[in-house]
ZAPALUM-719598 format. One record per residue: residue in one letter; x, y negated, z of N, C-alpha, C, O in turn. Coordinates in steps of 0.05 Angstrom, whole numbers, plus 5000, padded with zeros to 4 digits. Each point is the difference from the previous one (the first is absolute). Example, Ala and Ser with C-alpha at 12.3 -4.5 7.8 and 13.67 -1.06 7.14 Angstrom:
<atoms>
A526451145156498249765000501849765000502150005013;S497249794973501649765001498549785014501049785004;
</atoms>
This chain:
<atoms>
M422661056397497649894986498649815019499650065023;T499849704967498749795016497050055001498750044979;L500249955045497250055004498349755001497750004993;G503549785016498649755003501549805017502550035003;R496149785008501249805017498649995027497650055003;R504049895017499049945027501049725007502449975007;G495949834990501049735001501649944976499150054977;R503449865026501749954978501950234994501450004980;R498650205038501850224997498950224983497650065001;L504250064982499250234985499950255017501750035018;V496450144977499750255015500650234980498650024980;C503450145025500850214982500050275014500350015024;C499350204961500250275011502950094998501549894984;E499250315030502750114998500450124972498050084987;P504549935004500550094972498750274994500450195014;L497949814965498850244988497850135018499150214993;H500249665029497950125016497349964987499449774991;S499050445007497549994985498049805013500049975024;T498449914959498149795008497350064989499750074977;L498249915040497250044992498549745004500249885021;V498450044958498449755002497150084996499250144981;I499149785038497150065000498549754999500349825018;G497950154963498349764999498150014977500650114979;P497149775024498049994978501049834977502149865003;T496550144976500849834977499949715007498549915017;Q503149934968500149715003501049925028499249795010;T502650365002501249925025502949934998501349955020;G499850064955502749914996502150225002502449945000;K496850315003502050215004501750054975502350085002;T496649874974501550034976501749764994502550024997;T496349745002501549764994501849925022502049864996;G497450225029501549915023502150195010501749935016;L498250334975502050195010501050184977502550024997;A495850104987500950184979501649854979502150084992;V496849694998501449854979502649895011502150034986;P498049845037502649915011502150235003502349964994;A496850275014501850235003501350074974502450054999;I496049954979501150074974501849784990502250064989;L497149695015501649774990502750005014502049924988;E498250165037502449985015501750265000502250005012;W496750214976501450265002502450014982499949934976;D502450155035502550024985500650294994501950125010;G496550004973500350284993497750084982498349834993;P501450435001497850094983497449985014499850035025;V498049934959497349975011498150194985500150014975;L498250125040497850164989497549895012499750025025;A498449874960497749875011497550074985500050024975;T497850035040497450054988498449745001500349845019;S498050114961498549764998497250064991499650124978;V498449795037497250034993499149754985499150024977;K501249765036499549744987502649914987502150095009;T497749754971502549934986501649795014502249934991;D496949975032501549785013502750095009502049854997;L498350395015502650095009501950034976502349925002;L496850184976501650034976500649724989502449944994;R495649895003500449744988501949825016501649854988;D498250175038501549825018502950095004501649845011;T499150404980502850105005501550084976502450035001;I496250024977501350124977502349834988502050104991;D497649635008502149834989502550015017502250024990;A497449975036502350015018501550264998502550015000;R496150214998501350264999501350044972502150124999;A496749774980501250034974502649844998501750064984;D498549735033502549845000502350155014502349924998;R497050305016502150145016500750274987502350095003;G495950034983500550274989497950084980498349844992;N501750415001498050114981497350025014499950095023;V498049844963497350025011498350184981500049964976;Q498650235036498250174985497249995013499849995025;L498250034959497250015009498850254990500050064976;F498950105043498550244992497049945004499050005022;D499749944956497249935000498650194980499349924978;P500250335030499150204981497349954988499450094978;A498949765036497349944989499949734985498049924990;G504349945009500149744986498449785014498949834986;S501050175041498349815014501249725001498549805002;T504150174995501349735003500249864973500349755000;G499550394979500449874974502949974993500749904978;L501150195039502949984995501050274989498650205003;E503749794986501150254989500850195022501349935020;S497850324977500550205021502250194991500150094977;A501649985042502050224995498550265001497850025009;S503650194982498850275000501350175021502349965007;W496250235003501150195020498450264997497650004997;T503950225004498850265000500950175024502349995007;P495850155006500850175022501950224991501550115017;L498649954957501850214990502949945004501750184998;V499049575006502849925003501350145024502550055000;S495950035019501150135024499450305000500550145020;C498649974958499150284999501750184984499250224993;H503349715002501850174985501250235017501250194990;T498449795036500750225019497450105012498049855003;W502050405006497650115012499449855027497649955006;A504449995009499649865025498849724994498149915014;G502949964966498949734993497150024991498449825006;A501050384978497250044990498150055024497849905000;R503150265019498350055023499549755017497749965008;R504449884996499749755015498049814985498249895012;T502250094962498349814984497150095001498249845003;A501350424993497350105001498749955027497649935002;A503950105020499049955026499349705004498049945012;W503749894978499549715002497549924985498349855010;L501450264965497649944985497550095014498049865002;A502150395009497750115013499349855026497749955007;E504449975008499649855024498849734994498349905015;G502649974963498849754993497150024993498449825007;A500850394980497250054993498450085024497649945002;S503650205017498550115023499149785019498550065018;A502549694978499049785017497149964995498649865016;S500350254962497149974994498550265004497950044989;K503150135028498850275003497850015020498850225005;R500449555007497850005019497550114987499349934977;G499450255036497650134990500650254985498150154992;L504449925003500750254986500750215021501949975015;A496450244986500550215019502750134995500750064977;D500850005044502650124998501949854981501450114984;G498449625017501649834982502950065001501350004979;D499950045045502850055002500850254984502150004986;F496350215015500650254986500049954969501850084986;W496149785004499749974972502249834988501050054978;Y499749745036502249824990502750145002501749964983;A498750205037502550165002500150204977502150044988;A495750095006499950194978500449864973501350114983;A497649655015500449854975502949934996501150014978;A500249915044502949944999501650254991501949974985;K497350265026501450254992499750064971501850104987;L495949845002499550044971501549794984501250074979;L498849685029501249784984503150025000501249934980;A500050185041502950015001501250154976501849894986;P497450355008501150144976499349864974501550024980;L496149855019499349864975501849764995501049964978;L499649895043501849774998502850094993501449884984;F499450345029502750114995500350104971502049944987;A496050205003500050104973500049774980501450014980;A497049785025499949774982502749854999500949934979;A500350035045502549865000502250154986501649894985;R498650375020502150164989499750054970501950054986;S495649945004499550044971499649744985499150004977;K501649775036500049744988497249924991499649884979;R498450195037497249914994499449755017501749905014;T495850024985499149755013497750075019499050225001;M500149575014497750045017497550064984498150125011;A501849804964497750074983499750304998497850105000;D504550044998500050294998499050125026498650205000;V502349695023499250105026497049975003498650185009;V500349594983497149955002498550204983498050115008;T503049944968498750194982500150285012498050154999;W504349935012500250275012497950035023498950225003;V500749575013498150025022497250004989498350165009;D501149674972497249984990499250254986497750095002;T504150044984499350254984500850255015499450224991;Q501849755033500950235016501850184983499850245000;E502049634986501950144983501950185016500949925021;E499650314968501850195013502350084982502350015008;F497150054967502050114982502349804996502450075003;G497049694990502049804995501749945025502449954999;V496350055024501449945025501950235007502349965008;R496850294988501750235005502549994982502250065009;N497449874966502349984982502049795009502450054999;A496649725009501749795009501550075025502449945004;L496250205014501350085026502050224995502150025013;A497450164967501950214994502749894992502050125006;G498049664981502549884991501649875023502349954997;T496450015026501449885023501550225016501949935014;H497250314985501150235015499849945030501750105016;E496349744992499649945028497850185011497649954996;R503250275017498150205009497949895019497750084999;D503149745019498149895020497849844986497750015008;A503049844971498049844986498150194985497649954999;I503550264989498350204985498150135020497650034994;N503450055029498350135020497849815010497850095004;A502949665000498049815009497749974980497749985008;F503050014967498049974980498250254998497649984998;E503750255004498550254999498150035024497850104998;A503249805025498350015024497549834997497850085009;S502549694979497749824996498150104980497550005004;T503550114974498250104979498950275006498050094987;G503250055032499050275007497850005021499250225008;R499949565001497949995020497350084986499850004976;D498250055041497450074989498849764986500849775005;E497450284976499149794981498949765015500549774992;R497950275028498849775014502149825013499949764998;Q501950375016502149855014501949864980500849775004;R499850374975501849904979498749754987501449804996;S496050214999498749784988500049755018500349784991;S499350275035500049785020502849875001500249765003;I501950404995502749895002500649834975501149785003;Y498150314974500449854976498449745001500949794991;T496750225020498349765002501349805019500049764994;T501250345028501449825018502549884987500649765003;A500850404981502349894985499249794980501549814995;E496150214994499049804982499649735014500649794989;T498550225036499649765015502749875007500249765002;V501850415003502749895006501149854976501349795003;L498250324973501049874976498049824986500349934977;E497749995038497849844988501049744987499049924979;A503149955033501049754988500950044972499849824983;Y501350425011501250054973497850064979500750044977;A496849955031497850024980499749734986498749984979;D502449815033499949734988502249984979502450045007;P497049904969502049984979502249805006502350044993;D497049735021502049805007502150115020502449974997;V496550175023501850125020501850224987502450025005;L496350144978501550214986502249894982502250114999;A497249674988501949874982502549905015502249994990;R497349935035502249895017501350225016501449945020;S498250314972501350235014501650174981500950215007;R499649694969501350164980503150005004501350194992;T499749605019502949985004500649935029498349915015;A504250124993500949945027501449735001502449985005;G496149814989501249735000500749915028501949845003;I496750265017500649945028501550235012499050234999;R503349715012501650215012501049915028500949785003;A498850405016500849935027503049945002500849825015;D500850334970502949965002500849724989502049895010;E496550004971500749744990499149785019501349805004;L496350245008499149805020501949985024500449795011;L500950444996501750015024503050014992501650105014;S499049784963502750014990501949805013502449994994;G496649865025501849815014499349714995501249825012;G497050124969499349734994497549915015498950155017;R500249614977497649895012497750034981498649814993;H500950445000497950064981497250025013499950045025;T498049944960497349995011498150174983500250004975;L498150155039497950154986497349935013499750035025;Y498449874959497349945010498150224990500350094977;L497949995040497850184992497449845003499549905022;S498950094957497649835002497650154990500050154981;A497849815034497450114992497849835012500349895022;T497550084964497749865011498650175021500450245002;V497849635012498450145021498450234987499850215012;R499249744964498350214987501650234990499050224995;E503649745001501750214989501650165021501350204994;Q498549705031501850115021499650305004502050155001;R495549945001499550285008501350204980501350195008;R498249764966501050204981503049984995501250194990;L500049585016502849974996501750075025502450014999;R496250055023501550075025502050234996502349975009;P496950254979502050224997502549914985502250085007;V497549764972502249914984501849825017502550035000;F496349785014501649815016501450145023502349945006;V496350245007501250155022502450164991502149995012;A497650154965502250164990502449824992502350085005;L497249694983502249834992501449885024502550015002;I496049895018501349895024501550215015502349955009;E496550294994501450215015502650084985502050075014;S498049934960502450084985502349805005502350075001;I497049675002502049805005501150025029502449985004;V495850055015500850035028501750255003501950005015;E497350224971501550255001502949954990501950115012;E498449744966502649944990501649835019502550045004;A496349775010501449845020501050185023502249975009;Y496150215000500850185022502250194991501850065015;R498050034959502150184990502749864999502050125008;R498049634983502649854998501149955028502450025004;S495849925015500949955027501250265012502149995013;A496650234983501050265010502750074988501750125013;A498649824961502550074986502449855011502250105000;T497349655009502349835009500250005031502049925011;G495850175002500049995029499649725011500349955024;R498849864959499649725008497449914988499050104980;P499849695032497549894988500649894972502249914994;L495850084990500249894973500949715001499149855016;D502850084967501149735000500349904971501550124984;P497149675008498249845017497450155005499250184985;P499549765038497650155007497649944982499949794987;L498250395013497649994984497749895016499550105022;L499249694968497549905012497650124986499749984976;V498650155040497650124990497649855011499550015024;V499149844959497649845009497550144990499550024976;L499050095042497550144993497649825007498850035022;D500549794960497749835004497550174995499950154980;E498149835038497650174998500850295000499250154982;A502549935037501250274999497950225001500450214987;A497449765027498150215002498450044975498950224995;N501049584988498550024975501750074976499350174984;V503049695013501650034976501850245001500150164981;A501349875042501950225002500150115028501949945015;P496150224992500050125027502050235002499350244998;L503249695006502150205001499450215021499449935023;P500950334971499450215019501950005024499350105021;D503249814974502050005022500849725008502349965008;I495949854991500749735007500849985029501649825007;D497450355010500849995028502950085003501549895017;V499450304967502850095001501949784989502149955011;I497049934967501749784988500249775020502149885003;A495750065011500049785019502050065023501349825010;A498950434997501750085023502950034992501849955016;T498750144959502850074992501249824979502450034994;G496049794995501049844978502549845007501849974983;A498249915041502249835007502750154999502049884991;G498050375017502550154999500950084972502350084996;H496049884984500750074973500249764982500450024976;G499349745035500249764984497449924986500149894978;V497650185034497449934989498549835019499350085022;Q500149674970498349825016497250024990499349944977;L498950155041497250044993498349775011500149945023;L498349954959498049795008497350114991499450004976;T498950075043497450124994497949795006500049895022;V498150074960497949815003497350144999499450144981;L499049825040497350125002498049795007500749795011;Q496850264982497849825007499250035029499649805014;D500350444996499350055028500650295006500650164983;L499149915043500650275008497850204993500550244997;A497049664999497950184991500750114973499450234994;Q501849604989500950094974502150225002499950204985;A501949775033502150205004498950265011500850214991;H497349775028498750245011498550154978500050254999;D498649604984498550124978501850144980499250214990;R503149675005501750114979501750245010500250204986;W501049775037501950215010498950165023501350205008;G496449745002499050145024501049865025502149875000;R496550175022500649865025502850055010501549815006;D499350444997502650075011502349894983501849885011;R498050174963502149904982500149705000502249885000;A495549995000499949705000501449895025501549814999;D498050325024501249905025503150044998501549825009;T499450404980502850044997501349804981502249905005;I496450044973501049814981500449735013502049874996;V496050045019500249745014502350015020501649815000;N498650395016502150025021502850014988501949915013;N498450214963502750034989501049744987502449994992;H496049815005500949744991501049845024498549965020;R504049954979501249865022498649745005499449935023;A500049924956498649745002497250034990499550104978;R498649815039497250004992498949725001500049885022;V499150024956499149724998497050004995499150104979;I499349805040497150004998499149724993500249815016;A498850154959499149744991497349935014498550175008;T500949574993497549915012497750054981500450064977;G497249915034497650024984498950284997497950044988;T503450165024499150284997497550045018499949915022;A498250224967497650075015499750315002498050105010;D504150044983499950295001500350105029501849925014;E496350244994499950095028502450165007501149975022;R499850214960502450175007502549835004501550055018;T498849754965502449835002499949845026502149995014;L495749904993499749845025500450185024501249925020;Q497750324979500350195022502950085003501050035023;Y500450014955502850085001501749785013501650065018;V498049694975501549785012499449995030501849965016;N495750064991499149995028501350235015501049965023;R499150284966501150235013503049985004501150075021;V500349844958502949985001500949795019501950045016;L496849734984500949785018499150045029501349915018;G496450234985499150055027498749765013499249814987;D500750205040498749795015502149845017502250105005;T497049675002501649845018498549955026497649985000;E503950015022498749965026499549715006501849834997;I495850105011499249735007499549995030498350155010;R503249695004499749975029497949795007500049784988;H498350295030497949815009500449955030500450195016;E499549564992500349935028497749835008499349804987;S499450285035497749855010500349945029501150165015;S498149614994500249915028497349965012498249904986;T501550175039497549965014500649845025501950075015;I496649734990500349835024497650055018497749964992;G502950125031497950065020499849805022499849764995;E500350345029500049825023502449815000502050074987;P497849715026502249815000502750135007500250135021;G501849844961502650115006500450284989502150115002;R495850014987500250274990499750004969498149894989;R503950234998500050014970501050284992502150095010;S496650034971500950274990500449984970498549864986;T503550295005500650014971499950294991501250185012;T497549864966499850274988501250004972499549824984;V502350385011501350034974499150264987500050215012;S499149774963499150234985501149994972501149804991;S498750424995501150024972497950114982498350165007;S501849754968498450114979501750024975502249884999;F496950274982501650054976498449924976497650044998;R503849854982498749934975502050064977502449995004;P496650064972501750074978501949774993499349775001;L503250304993501949804991499249884973500549764995;A498250404988499249904974497150084995499450194986;P498749665026497250054994499449984970501449864986;A496550285005499450024972499749724987501049954978;N497849875036499549734988502649844997500249834983;I501850235034502549854998501450074974501049824986;V499150445007501450084976498349924975501149914980;R496350115022498349944977499949704995499849924976;E500349925045499549714996502549835000499949765000;A502550375001502549845000500249844974498750054981;A503149755020500349824978500750154974501650185001;P497349744976500750124975503049984994501249805007;G499950424982502850004994501750105023502550024997;S496350035026501550115023499650305002498150114988;A503650025027499850295003501250085026501849875011;L497350355000501050115025502250214993499450194985;L503049775025502250184995500450195024500449925022;L499450344972500750215019502550134991500050144979;Y502149835036502650104990501350185022500949905021;G499350354972501350195019498949975028497650015005;S504249965014499349985028500049715009499649955024;L500749864957500049725008497249905006498150114990;P501749675025497349895005498849894974501549934982;P495950075016498749904976500649704996500549865019;A499350054956500649724994498349914977499550164981;W499649605019498649884978502049874981501849865009;I497950204965501749894980498349874978497650054999;K503749804984498749874977501250124975502450034997;F495850044984501050094974501449774985499649775008;R502050304972501449794984499050014972501350134983;P496549745010499150004972502349894982501149795005;W499550364975502449944984499849724987502149874996;F495550044998499749754986500249765019500149774991;R500150285036500349785019502849985011500749815014;E501050394980502849995009501849944976500050144980;R501549655023501649904978501950214989500250034976;S501250125042501950204990498650224985501150104980;L496549985029498550214986498949914974500150154980;S498749615019498949904975502249954979499550044976;R502949895033502249974982500950274989500650024976;A499450185041500850274992497950114980500850144982;A496749805022497950114983500049884972499050124981;R502149645017500049864974502949934993500749764999;P500950444995502849934993500249854974498350034982;S503649795016500249834976501150174976500349904978;
</atoms>
């Protein structure tokens, strides 16, 4: 994947090594790196889009290469949206448990201020798993799951689970419903927040069928799936987006494990505004292991304060460190980001030499050293627009230039196929 230019030369990361781009809005990180990456990718693409520019600037090129699907559950783009239901992965008990955990983890990104948030979201996932499993096995929809949660239905769920003969699922449901009334009510309330998106009739309507399937996206073609949501819709759609992305990455890992080789052709995952649209709970693991499974991860953040707020300080540091390439766009005023760059690059030694002339024929020279940061805050903040500081593995830092797709002939030609 090409990161930018240094002079006339292209600067690329090693094949499939994860890349993190940090920069405030209007610094060119989407038009200059994310869009070119999608235009040049020779394999399947999974991309999130907050503003329609990423979608608009790449959809024609991708449609010229393979099947293109857009998942826009709230109808924000005005384009036709494909449908997807979490139940597609819930026909097995293991799959239902994974899906419930993904939905809960996506919702728990908003758990700040909730006492014992980890406990309540874990308990909600334990409740949702048998509900999702029962709905999938009895050919119901997410509308039924929402109704079961809202009404705290037990009889219908027990009947559906009885037909599965899956004792672990039955026991999990009985454990959730057998709690004391106060705790049980809190768990159901938390489950309602996890499924909040499905209270929207538009979202619910686009969850009735499994039009989007991970196996079809990864069938060997150059297919593309876009996930789109406006800024105002991000919070409530996070659980849905997280579960969908995780199901596709899980399928990529499963195929790689089955063959013992990375996915071929590899999958490009572009997470624009990753902390807001799809804060994956295991993004640090994907960043570290994706290359070995044929998954190229491109994560885009506004600043490190955003990452610390979303994943916590320790996890945020791990997420950053697990990306092989870190691209810091200019113009950032975030203190955490500037401190990180300063800390990683360290100081450089400056030698000072002074001479003293005394009595005729006598001269003394004194040599001293001082240290100053290699990248003072103002250097990163005030660098030329469109430029970025590249920190790559153990290599020395380097300044690069983004490649806005509309200024590069090859990219603009690719974006507008005849």
